[in-house]
SEBA-720115 format. One record per residue (C-alpha): residue number from 0; residue in one letter; x, y, z. Coordinates in Angstrom, 3 decimals. Example, Ala and Ser with C-alpha at 12.3 -4.5 7.8 and 13.67 -1.06 7.14 Angstrom:
2
<r><ronu>0</ronu><kolvo>A</kolvo><u>12.300</u><v>-4.500</v><w>7.800</w></r>
<r><ronu>1</ronu><kolvo>S</kolvo><u>13.670</u><v>-1.060</v><w>7.140</w></r>
END
This chain:
220
<r><ronu>0</ronu><kolvo>M</kolvo><u>13.354</u><v>-56.785</v><w>-77.826</w></r>
<r><ronu>1</ronu><kolvo>R</kolvo><u>11.381</u><v>-55.604</v><w>-80.847</w></r>
<r><ronu>2</ronu><kolvo>T</kolvo><u>8.099</u><v>-56.163</v><w>-78.988</w></r>
<r><ronu>3</ronu><kolvo>R</kolvo><u>9.223</u><v>-53.993</v><w>-76.058</w></r>
<r><ronu>4</ronu><kolvo>W</kolvo><u>10.310</u><v>-51.256</v><w>-78.487</w></r>
<r><ronu>5</ronu><kolvo>L</kolvo><u>6.949</u><v>-51.292</v><w>-80.299</w></r>
<r><ronu>6</ronu><kolvo>V</kolvo><u>5.062</u><v>-51.155</v><w>-76.986</w></r>
<r><ronu>7</ronu><kolvo>G</kolvo><u>7.094</u><v>-48.134</v><w>-75.909</w></r>
<r><ronu>8</ronu><kolvo>C</kolvo><u>6.355</u><v>-46.313</v><w>-79.170</w></r>
<r><ronu>9</ronu><kolvo>A</kolvo><u>2.655</u><v>-47.110</v><w>-78.818</w></r>
<r><ronu>10</ronu><kolvo>I</kolvo><u>2.610</u><v>-45.621</v><w>-75.305</w></r>
<r><ronu>11</ronu><kolvo>V</kolvo><u>4.182</u><v>-42.418</v><w>-76.636</w></r>
<r><ronu>12</ronu><kolvo>A</kolvo><u>1.539</u><v>-42.191</v><w>-79.355</w></r>
<r><ronu>13</ronu><kolvo>L</kolvo><u>-1.357</u><v>-42.849</v><w>-76.965</w></r>
<r><ronu>14</ronu><kolvo>A</kolvo><u>-0.021</u><v>-40.271</v><w>-74.508</w></r>
<r><ronu>15</ronu><kolvo>G</kolvo><u>0.099</u><v>-37.724</v><w>-77.298</w></r>
<r><ronu>16</ronu><kolvo>L</kolvo><u>-3.519</u><v>-38.493</v><w>-78.173</w></r>
<r><ronu>17</ronu><kolvo>G</kolvo><u>-4.489</u><v>-37.979</v><w>-74.540</w></r>
<r><ronu>18</ronu><kolvo>L</kolvo><u>-5.717</u><v>-41.564</v><w>-74.061</w></r>
<r><ronu>19</ronu><kolvo>T</kolvo><u>-3.624</u><v>-42.366</v><w>-70.985</w></r>
<r><ronu>20</ronu><kolvo>A</kolvo><u>-4.923</u><v>-41.814</v><w>-67.474</w></r>
<r><ronu>21</ronu><kolvo>G</kolvo><u>-4.205</u><v>-38.398</v><w>-65.957</w></r>
<r><ronu>22</ronu><kolvo>P</kolvo><u>-4.820</u><v>-36.484</v><w>-62.741</w></r>
<r><ronu>23</ronu><kolvo>A</kolvo><u>-8.314</u><v>-35.409</v><w>-61.733</w></r>
<r><ronu>24</ronu><kolvo>P</kolvo><u>-9.442</u><v>-31.993</v><w>-63.052</w></r>
<r><ronu>25</ronu><kolvo>A</kolvo><u>-8.326</u><v>-29.098</v><w>-60.857</w></r>
<r><ronu>26</ronu><kolvo>T</kolvo><u>-10.835</u><v>-26.867</v><w>-59.120</w></r>
<r><ronu>27</ronu><kolvo>A</kolvo><u>-11.833</u><v>-23.661</v><w>-60.882</w></r>
<r><ronu>28</ronu><kolvo>P</kolvo><u>-9.279</u><v>-20.866</v><w>-60.320</w></r>
<r><ronu>29</ronu><kolvo>I</kolvo><u>-10.161</u><v>-17.553</v><w>-58.686</w></r>
<r><ronu>30</ronu><kolvo>A</kolvo><u>-11.618</u><v>-15.112</v><w>-61.223</w></r>
<r><ronu>31</ronu><kolvo>F</kolvo><u>-9.502</u><v>-11.943</v><w>-61.260</w></r>
<r><ronu>32</ronu><kolvo>S</kolvo><u>-10.668</u><v>-8.722</v><w>-62.910</w></r>
<r><ronu>33</ronu><kolvo>C</kolvo><u>-9.079</u><v>-5.357</v><w>-63.710</w></r>
<r><ronu>34</ronu><kolvo>S</kolvo><u>-12.445</u><v>-3.560</v><w>-63.597</w></r>
<r><ronu>35</ronu><kolvo>P</kolvo><u>-13.488</u><v>-1.518</v><w>-60.535</w></r>
<r><ronu>36</ronu><kolvo>S</kolvo><u>-15.062</u><v>-3.587</v><w>-57.776</w></r>
<r><ronu>37</ronu><kolvo>S</kolvo><u>-17.353</u><v>-2.120</v><w>-55.123</w></r>
<r><ronu>38</ronu><kolvo>G</kolvo><u>-19.707</u><v>-3.223</v><w>-52.379</w></r>
<r><ronu>39</ronu><kolvo>T</kolvo><u>-21.248</u><v>-2.495</v><w>-48.991</w></r>
<r><ronu>40</ronu><kolvo>L</kolvo><u>-19.745</u><v>-3.382</v><w>-45.620</w></r>
<r><ronu>41</ronu><kolvo>G</kolvo><u>-22.575</u><v>-1.886</v><w>-43.559</w></r>
<r><ronu>42</ronu><kolvo>G</kolvo><u>-22.503</u><v>0.076</v><w>-40.318</w></r>
<r><ronu>43</ronu><kolvo>L</kolvo><u>-19.680</u><v>2.404</v><w>-39.387</w></r>
<r><ronu>44</ronu><kolvo>Q</kolvo><u>-16.313</u><v>0.659</v><w>-39.662</w></r>
<r><ronu>45</ronu><kolvo>V</kolvo><u>-13.137</u><v>1.404</v><w>-37.722</w></r>
<r><ronu>46</ronu><kolvo>L</kolvo><u>-9.971</u><v>-0.154</v><w>-39.122</w></r>
<r><ronu>47</ronu><kolvo>Q</kolvo><u>-8.205</u><v>-2.543</v><w>-36.733</w></r>
<r><ronu>48</ronu><kolvo>H</kolvo><u>-5.592</u><v>-4.539</v><w>-38.645</w></r>
<r><ronu>49</ronu><kolvo>V</kolvo><u>-3.982</u><v>-4.642</v><w>-42.083</w></r>
<r><ronu>50</ronu><kolvo>T</kolvo><u>-2.062</u><v>-7.758</v><w>-43.092</w></r>
<r><ronu>51</ronu><kolvo>A</kolvo><u>-0.284</u><v>-8.642</v><w>-46.320</w></r>
<r><ronu>52</ronu><kolvo>T</kolvo><u>0.760</u><v>-12.174</v><w>-47.295</w></r>
<r><ronu>53</ronu><kolvo>A</kolvo><u>2.088</u><v>-14.049</v><w>-50.316</w></r>
<r><ronu>54</ronu><kolvo>E</kolvo><u>-0.235</u><v>-16.821</v><w>-51.493</w></r>
<r><ronu>55</ronu><kolvo>S</kolvo><u>0.127</u><v>-19.373</v><w>-54.282</w></r>
<r><ronu>56</ronu><kolvo>G</kolvo><u>0.306</u><v>-17.286</v><w>-57.468</w></r>
<r><ronu>57</ronu><kolvo>F</kolvo><u>-0.929</u><v>-14.003</v><w>-55.962</w></r>
<r><ronu>58</ronu><kolvo>D</kolvo><u>-0.485</u><v>-11.562</v><w>-53.078</w></r>
<r><ronu>59</ronu><kolvo>R</kolvo><u>-3.200</u><v>-10.804</v><w>-50.526</w></r>
<r><ronu>60</ronu><kolvo>I</kolvo><u>-3.931</u><v>-7.753</v><w>-48.395</w></r>
<r><ronu>61</ronu><kolvo>T</kolvo><u>-6.652</u><v>-7.940</v><w>-45.741</w></r>
<r><ronu>62</ronu><kolvo>F</kolvo><u>-8.388</u><v>-5.018</v><w>-44.018</w></r>
<r><ronu>63</ronu><kolvo>E</kolvo><u>-10.072</u><v>-5.939</v><w>-40.722</w></r>
<r><ronu>64</ronu><kolvo>F</kolvo><u>-12.603</u><v>-3.647</v><w>-39.037</w></r>
<r><ronu>65</ronu><kolvo>A</kolvo><u>-14.532</u><v>-3.140</v><w>-35.823</w></r>
<r><ronu>66</ronu><kolvo>S</kolvo><u>-18.207</u><v>-2.425</v><w>-36.566</w></r>
<r><ronu>67</ronu><kolvo>F</kolvo><u>-20.472</u><v>0.157</v><w>-34.913</w></r>
<r><ronu>68</ronu><kolvo>P</kolvo><u>-24.172</u><v>0.900</v><w>-35.508</w></r>
<r><ronu>69</ronu><kolvo>A</kolvo><u>-24.886</u><v>3.558</v><w>-38.103</w></r>
<r><ronu>70</ronu><kolvo>P</kolvo><u>-27.862</u><v>5.893</v><w>-38.582</w></r>
<r><ronu>71</ronu><kolvo>S</kolvo><u>-30.579</u><v>4.662</v><w>-40.913</w></r>
<r><ronu>72</ronu><kolvo>G</kolvo><u>-29.503</u><v>4.843</v><w>-44.541</w></r>
<r><ronu>73</ronu><kolvo>V</kolvo><u>-25.812</u><v>5.148</v><w>-43.660</w></r>
<r><ronu>74</ronu><kolvo>G</kolvo><u>-23.322</u><v>2.317</v><w>-44.156</w></r>
<r><ronu>75</ronu><kolvo>A</kolvo><u>-19.689</u><v>1.738</v><w>-45.004</w></r>
<r><ronu>76</ronu><kolvo>T</kolvo><u>-18.833</u><v>0.991</v><w>-48.620</w></r>
<r><ronu>77</ronu><kolvo>Y</kolvo><u>-15.652</u><v>0.139</v><w>-50.532</w></r>
<r><ronu>78</ronu><kolvo>T</kolvo><u>-14.244</u><v>0.498</v><w>-54.049</w></r>
<r><ronu>79</ronu><kolvo>V</kolvo><u>-11.153</u><v>-1.206</v><w>-55.509</w></r>
<r><ronu>80</ronu><kolvo>S</kolvo><u>-9.822</u><v>0.284</v><w>-58.740</w></r>
<r><ronu>81</ronu><kolvo>A</kolvo><u>-6.675</u><v>1.085</v><w>-60.690</w></r>
<r><ronu>82</ronu><kolvo>A</kolvo><u>-4.873</u><v>4.294</v><w>-59.689</w></r>
<r><ronu>83</ronu><kolvo>T</kolvo><u>-2.512</u><v>6.651</v><w>-61.479</w></r>
<r><ronu>84</ronu><kolvo>P</kolvo><u>0.146</u><v>8.867</v><w>-59.852</w></r>
<r><ronu>85</ronu><kolvo>P</kolvo><u>0.923</u><v>11.509</v><w>-58.758</w></r>
<r><ronu>86</ronu><kolvo>F</kolvo><u>-0.628</u><v>10.912</v><w>-55.345</w></r>
<r><ronu>87</ronu><kolvo>T</kolvo><u>-1.191</u><v>13.420</v><w>-52.562</w></r>
<r><ronu>88</ronu><kolvo>A</kolvo><u>-1.443</u><v>13.043</v><w>-48.792</w></r>
<r><ronu>89</ronu><kolvo>G</kolvo><u>-5.054</u><v>13.857</v><w>-47.945</w></r>
<r><ronu>90</ronu><kolvo>A</kolvo><u>-6.257</u><v>17.445</v><w>-47.746</w></r>
<r><ronu>91</ronu><kolvo>S</kolvo><u>-2.710</u><v>18.758</v><w>-47.291</w></r>
<r><ronu>92</ronu><kolvo>G</kolvo><u>-2.016</u><v>18.256</v><w>-50.971</w></r>
<r><ronu>93</ronu><kolvo>Q</kolvo><u>1.568</u><v>17.256</v><w>-50.201</w></r>
<r><ronu>94</ronu><kolvo>P</kolvo><u>3.132</u><v>14.801</v><w>-52.689</w></r>
<r><ronu>95</ronu><kolvo>L</kolvo><u>2.881</u><v>11.192</v><w>-51.593</w></r>
<r><ronu>96</ronu><kolvo>A</kolvo><u>5.529</u><v>8.789</v><w>-52.907</w></r>
<r><ronu>97</ronu><kolvo>V</kolvo><u>4.470</u><v>5.145</v><w>-53.285</w></r>
<r><ronu>98</ronu><kolvo>A</kolvo><u>6.934</u><v>2.506</v><w>-54.477</w></r>
<r><ronu>99</ronu><kolvo>G</kolvo><u>5.787</u><v>0.526</v><w>-57.498</w></r>
<r><ronu>100</ronu><kolvo>Q</kolvo><u>5.350</u><v>0.359</v><w>-61.254</w></r>
<r><ronu>101</ronu><kolvo>S</kolvo><u>1.547</u><v>-0.001</v><w>-61.135</w></r>
<r><ronu>102</ronu><kolvo>F</kolvo><u>-1.015</u><v>1.066</v><w>-58.530</w></r>
<r><ronu>103</ronu><kolvo>V</kolvo><u>-4.361</u><v>0.045</v><w>-57.059</w></r>
<r><ronu>104</ronu><kolvo>K</kolvo><u>-6.607</u><v>2.216</v><w>-54.863</w></r>
<r><ronu>105</ronu><kolvo>V</kolvo><u>-8.703</u><v>0.700</v><w>-52.076</w></r>
<r><ronu>106</ronu><kolvo>G</kolvo><u>-11.163</u><v>3.361</v><w>-50.948</w></r>
<r><ronu>107</ronu><kolvo>F</kolvo><u>-13.668</u><v>3.189</v><w>-48.076</w></r>
<r><ronu>108</ronu><kolvo>H</kolvo><u>-16.539</u><v>5.530</v><w>-47.197</w></r>
<r><ronu>109</ronu><kolvo>N</kolvo><u>-17.934</u><v>5.703</v><w>-43.654</w></r>
<r><ronu>110</ronu><kolvo>A</kolvo><u>-14.744</u><v>3.991</v><w>-42.481</w></r>
<r><ronu>111</ronu><kolvo>Y</kolvo><u>-12.314</u><v>5.500</v><w>-39.971</w></r>
<r><ronu>112</ronu><kolvo>L</kolvo><u>-8.981</u><v>5.123</v><w>-38.226</w></r>
<r><ronu>113</ronu><kolvo>Q</kolvo><u>-10.663</u><v>5.977</v><w>-34.908</w></r>
<r><ronu>114</ronu><kolvo>D</kolvo><u>-14.136</u><v>5.496</v><w>-33.459</w></r>
<r><ronu>115</ronu><kolvo>P</kolvo><u>-16.096</u><v>8.613</v><w>-34.550</w></r>
<r><ronu>116</ronu><kolvo>V</kolvo><u>-19.069</u><v>8.057</v><w>-32.219</w></r>
<r><ronu>117</ronu><kolvo>N</kolvo><u>-17.991</u><v>7.179</v><w>-28.696</w></r>
<r><ronu>118</ronu><kolvo>V</kolvo><u>-15.993</u><v>9.329</v><w>-26.265</w></r>
<r><ronu>119</ronu><kolvo>P</kolvo><u>-13.608</u><v>7.981</v><w>-25.246</w></r>
<r><ronu>120</ronu><kolvo>A</kolvo><u>-13.072</u><v>6.037</v><w>-28.466</w></r>
<r><ronu>121</ronu><kolvo>R</kolvo><u>-13.844</u><v>2.335</v><w>-28.210</w></r>
<r><ronu>122</ronu><kolvo>A</kolvo><u>-11.675</u><v>1.333</v><w>-31.198</w></r>
<r><ronu>123</ronu><kolvo>A</kolvo><u>-8.771</u><v>2.799</v><w>-33.136</w></r>
<r><ronu>124</ronu><kolvo>Y</kolvo><u>-6.192</u><v>1.721</v><w>-35.687</w></r>
<r><ronu>125</ronu><kolvo>T</kolvo><u>-2.726</u><v>1.682</v><w>-34.166</w></r>
<r><ronu>126</ronu><kolvo>G</kolvo><u>-0.896</u><v>-0.174</v><w>-36.926</w></r>
<r><ronu>127</ronu><kolvo>P</kolvo><u>1.438</u><v>1.315</v><w>-39.540</w></r>
<r><ronu>128</ronu><kolvo>Q</kolvo><u>-0.022</u><v>3.573</v><w>-42.196</w></r>
<r><ronu>129</ronu><kolvo>D</kolvo><u>2.862</u><v>2.747</v><w>-44.520</w></r>
<r><ronu>130</ronu><kolvo>L</kolvo><u>3.385</u><v>-0.986</v><w>-45.013</w></r>
<r><ronu>131</ronu><kolvo>K</kolvo><u>6.351</u><v>-2.364</v><w>-46.955</w></r>
<r><ronu>132</ronu><kolvo>P</kolvo><u>5.728</u><v>-6.119</v><w>-46.933</w></r>
<r><ronu>133</ronu><kolvo>G</kolvo><u>8.318</u><v>-6.923</v><w>-49.614</w></r>
<r><ronu>134</ronu><kolvo>L</kolvo><u>6.048</u><v>-9.425</v><w>-51.364</w></r>
<r><ronu>135</ronu><kolvo>P</kolvo><u>6.582</u><v>-10.689</v><w>-54.940</w></r>
<r><ronu>136</ronu><kolvo>L</kolvo><u>3.928</u><v>-8.258</v><w>-56.252</w></r>
<r><ronu>137</ronu><kolvo>L</kolvo><u>2.880</u><v>-5.899</v><w>-53.443</w></r>
<r><ronu>138</ronu><kolvo>S</kolvo><u>5.708</u><v>-3.462</v><w>-52.687</w></r>
<r><ronu>139</ronu><kolvo>E</kolvo><u>3.975</u><v>-0.909</v><w>-50.487</w></r>
<r><ronu>140</ronu><kolvo>A</kolvo><u>0.581</u><v>0.020</v><w>-49.038</w></r>
<r><ronu>141</ronu><kolvo>V</kolvo><u>0.084</u><v>3.609</v><w>-47.849</w></r>
<r><ronu>142</ronu><kolvo>V</kolvo><u>-2.806</u><v>5.587</v><w>-46.354</w></r>
<r><ronu>143</ronu><kolvo>S</kolvo><u>-3.355</u><v>8.545</v><w>-48.662</w></r>
<r><ronu>144</ronu><kolvo>D</kolvo><u>-6.517</u><v>9.899</v><w>-47.034</w></r>
<r><ronu>145</ronu><kolvo>A</kolvo><u>-8.322</u><v>9.498</v><w>-43.701</w></r>
<r><ronu>146</ronu><kolvo>F</kolvo><u>-10.763</u><v>12.367</v><w>-43.245</w></r>
<r><ronu>147</ronu><kolvo>E</kolvo><u>-14.485</u><v>12.631</v><w>-42.429</w></r>
<r><ronu>148</ronu><kolvo>G</kolvo><u>-15.231</u><v>8.993</v><w>-43.129</w></r>
<r><ronu>149</ronu><kolvo>F</kolvo><u>-13.132</u><v>8.699</v><w>-46.281</w></r>
<r><ronu>150</ronu><kolvo>L</kolvo><u>-10.294</u><v>6.215</v><w>-45.881</w></r>
<r><ronu>151</ronu><kolvo>T</kolvo><u>-8.035</u><v>5.474</v><w>-48.841</w></r>
<r><ronu>152</ronu><kolvo>W</kolvo><u>-5.094</u><v>3.117</v><w>-49.255</w></r>
<r><ronu>153</ronu><kolvo>I</kolvo><u>-2.781</u><v>3.189</v><w>-52.280</w></r>
<r><ronu>154</ronu><kolvo>L</kolvo><u>-1.162</u><v>-0.140</v><w>-53.156</w></r>
<r><ronu>155</ronu><kolvo>G</kolvo><u>2.152</u><v>0.007</v><w>-55.027</w></r>
<r><ronu>156</ronu><kolvo>L</kolvo><u>2.808</u><v>-3.059</v><w>-57.196</w></r>
<r><ronu>157</ronu><kolvo>Q</kolvo><u>5.863</u><v>-4.421</v><w>-58.996</w></r>
<r><ronu>158</ronu><kolvo>Q</kolvo><u>3.811</u><v>-4.720</v><w>-62.214</w></r>
<r><ronu>159</ronu><kolvo>K</kolvo><u>0.277</u><v>-4.382</v><w>-63.525</w></r>
<r><ronu>160</ronu><kolvo>A</kolvo><u>-2.184</u><v>-6.648</v><w>-61.755</w></r>
<r><ronu>161</ronu><kolvo>C</kolvo><u>-5.846</u><v>-7.554</v><w>-61.516</w></r>
<r><ronu>162</ronu><kolvo>W</kolvo><u>-7.754</u><v>-8.236</v><w>-58.305</w></r>
<r><ronu>163</ronu><kolvo>H</kolvo><u>-10.361</u><v>-10.403</v><w>-56.645</w></r>
<r><ronu>164</ronu><kolvo>V</kolvo><u>-12.297</u><v>-9.044</v><w>-53.662</w></r>
<r><ronu>165</ronu><kolvo>T</kolvo><u>-13.859</u><v>-11.123</v><w>-50.881</w></r>
<r><ronu>166</ronu><kolvo>Q</kolvo><u>-15.965</u><v>-9.884</v><w>-47.940</w></r>
<r><ronu>167</ronu><kolvo>L</kolvo><u>-15.856</u><v>-11.785</v><w>-44.656</w></r>
<r><ronu>168</ronu><kolvo>T</kolvo><u>-17.769</u><v>-11.320</v><w>-41.418</w></r>
<r><ronu>169</ronu><kolvo>A</kolvo><u>-17.220</u><v>-11.755</v><w>-37.672</w></r>
<r><ronu>170</ronu><kolvo>P</kolvo><u>-15.175</u><v>-9.588</v><w>-37.759</w></r>
<r><ronu>171</ronu><kolvo>V</kolvo><u>-15.801</u><v>-7.594</v><w>-40.945</w></r>
<r><ronu>172</ronu><kolvo>R</kolvo><u>-12.894</u><v>-8.028</v><w>-43.346</w></r>
<r><ronu>173</ronu><kolvo>L</kolvo><u>-12.182</u><v>-7.001</v><w>-46.911</w></r>
<r><ronu>174</ronu><kolvo>V</kolvo><u>-9.720</u><v>-9.334</v><w>-48.625</w></r>
<r><ronu>175</ronu><kolvo>V</kolvo><u>-8.066</u><v>-8.093</v><w>-51.822</w></r>
<r><ronu>176</ronu><kolvo>D</kolvo><u>-6.140</u><v>-10.686</v><w>-53.821</w></r>
<r><ronu>177</ronu><kolvo>L</kolvo><u>-3.725</u><v>-9.306</v><w>-56.424</w></r>
<r><ronu>178</ronu><kolvo>Q</kolvo><u>-2.481</u><v>-11.339</v><w>-59.381</w></r>
<r><ronu>179</ronu><kolvo>P</kolvo><u>0.117</u><v>-10.176</v><w>-61.949</w></r>
<r><ronu>180</ronu><kolvo>V</kolvo><u>-1.136</u><v>-9.630</v><w>-65.483</w></r>
<r><ronu>181</ronu><kolvo>A</kolvo><u>0.795</u><v>-11.737</v><w>-68.012</w></r>
<r><ronu>182</ronu><kolvo>L</kolvo><u>2.534</u><v>-9.622</v><w>-70.642</w></r>
<r><ronu>183</ronu><kolvo>P</kolvo><u>1.502</u><v>-10.288</v><w>-74.276</w></r>
<r><ronu>184</ronu><kolvo>V</kolvo><u>3.855</u><v>-12.510</v><w>-76.300</w></r>
<r><ronu>185</ronu><kolvo>T</kolvo><u>5.499</u><v>-10.700</v><w>-79.213</w></r>
<r><ronu>186</ronu><kolvo>G</kolvo><u>7.192</u><v>-12.062</v><w>-82.331</w></r>
<r><ronu>187</ronu><kolvo>P</kolvo><u>6.119</u><v>-14.495</v><w>-85.065</w></r>
<r><ronu>188</ronu><kolvo>R</kolvo><u>3.462</u><v>-16.965</v><w>-84.058</w></r>
<r><ronu>189</ronu><kolvo>I</kolvo><u>4.444</u><v>-20.617</v><w>-84.298</w></r>
<r><ronu>190</ronu><kolvo>P</kolvo><u>1.494</u><v>-22.893</v><w>-85.082</w></r>
<r><ronu>191</ronu><kolvo>A</kolvo><u>0.698</u><v>-25.427</v><w>-82.385</w></r>
<r><ronu>192</ronu><kolvo>V</kolvo><u>1.279</u><v>-29.093</v><w>-83.197</w></r>
<r><ronu>193</ronu><kolvo>P</kolvo><u>-1.116</u><v>-31.577</v><w>-81.530</w></r>
<r><ronu>194</ronu><kolvo>L</kolvo><u>0.655</u><v>-33.925</v><w>-79.121</w></r>
<r><ronu>195</ronu><kolvo>G</kolvo><u>-1.043</u><v>-36.857</v><w>-80.810</w></r>
<r><ronu>196</ronu><kolvo>A</kolvo><u>0.602</u><v>-35.957</v><w>-84.098</w></r>
<r><ronu>197</ronu><kolvo>L</kolvo><u>3.994</u><v>-35.770</v><w>-82.397</w></r>
<r><ronu>198</ronu><kolvo>G</kolvo><u>3.495</u><v>-39.231</v><w>-80.885</w></r>
<r><ronu>199</ronu><kolvo>L</kolvo><u>2.486</u><v>-40.791</v><w>-84.209</w></r>
<r><ronu>200</ronu><kolvo>A</kolvo><u>5.390</u><v>-39.069</v><w>-85.954</w></r>
<r><ronu>201</ronu><kolvo>A</kolvo><u>7.793</u><v>-40.537</v><w>-83.407</w></r>
<r><ronu>202</ronu><kolvo>L</kolvo><u>6.348</u><v>-44.013</v><w>-83.981</w></r>
<r><ronu>203</ronu><kolvo>A</kolvo><u>6.542</u><v>-43.704</v><w>-87.771</w></r>
<r><ronu>204</ronu><kolvo>G</kolvo><u>10.083</u><v>-42.359</v><w>-87.595</w></r>
<r><ronu>205</ronu><kolvo>G</kolvo><u>11.177</u><v>-45.270</v><w>-85.433</w></r>
<r><ronu>206</ronu><kolvo>L</kolvo><u>9.718</u><v>-47.845</v><w>-87.836</w></r>
<r><ronu>207</ronu><kolvo>F</kolvo><u>11.401</u><v>-46.149</v><w>-90.779</w></r>
<r><ronu>208</ronu><kolvo>L</kolvo><u>14.817</u><v>-46.224</v><w>-89.087</w></r>
<r><ronu>209</ronu><kolvo>R</kolvo><u>14.469</u><v>-49.931</v><w>-88.189</w></r>
<r><ronu>210</ronu><kolvo>R</kolvo><u>13.514</u><v>-50.863</v><w>-91.753</w></r>
<r><ronu>211</ronu><kolvo>A</kolvo><u>16.378</u><v>-48.832</v><w>-93.163</w></r>
<r><ronu>212</ronu><kolvo>H</kolvo><u>18.782</u><v>-50.593</v><w>-90.798</w></r>
<r><ronu>213</ronu><kolvo>R</kolvo><u>17.485</u><v>-54.049</v><w>-91.800</w></r>
<r><ronu>214</ronu><kolvo>F</kolvo><u>17.759</u><v>-53.161</v><w>-95.498</w></r>
<r><ronu>215</ronu><kolvo>K</kolvo><u>21.376</u><v>-52.106</v><w>-94.980</w></r>
<r><ronu>216</ronu><kolvo>L</kolvo><u>22.187</u><v>-55.371</v><w>-93.185</w></r>
<r><ronu>217</ronu><kolvo>L</kolvo><u>20.639</u><v>-57.453</v><w>-96.037</w></r>
<r><ronu>218</ronu><kolvo>R</kolvo><u>22.729</u><v>-55.592</v><w>-98.634</w></r>
<r><ronu>219</ronu><kolvo>T</kolvo><u>25.893</u><v>-56.342</v><w>-96.707</w></r>
END
């Protein structure tokens, strides 16, 4: 019985020291940033679909486009950055309400809701310009501007977040992943205790209690 007890204590101590086998290292997480992100999509882009989904630990909004040739030196670009209300609806200047506690702007240049070149138009966006996906982080996504090649979406979030942007082709897509920013911990800082020390302390405490018990039995 004593041998089994000592083996158990030893396992606790070794686990605290990190000497027991563990799972294989996880793959590197996506790098999120709160700094503006920009890039080039190329050509003239006409929006086709906007989808919003909840992923593991973050929300995702994807903008899918139909591409058309552009004059030399002209190409669609994008910028993702933090935004601050109040917002207005395009050139009208009318107030634009967006649900959320924090906001991100996804702006495109040389991008349209309808084919600007061909008559009749060969592509157009027919989806909603006000999405309310009800995701854990993304509350609402609204078109705030769509004029002369400038296309802007305002994303309303439940809390402050950072983003990671991915460009995909065939068809052209801009994928914006949004991850909540952890709030800073307030209050007195408690020093960390190594797990190895906790394991050894448990082993020493167990030995002390057994010796004290034996000493008490001998006195009686």
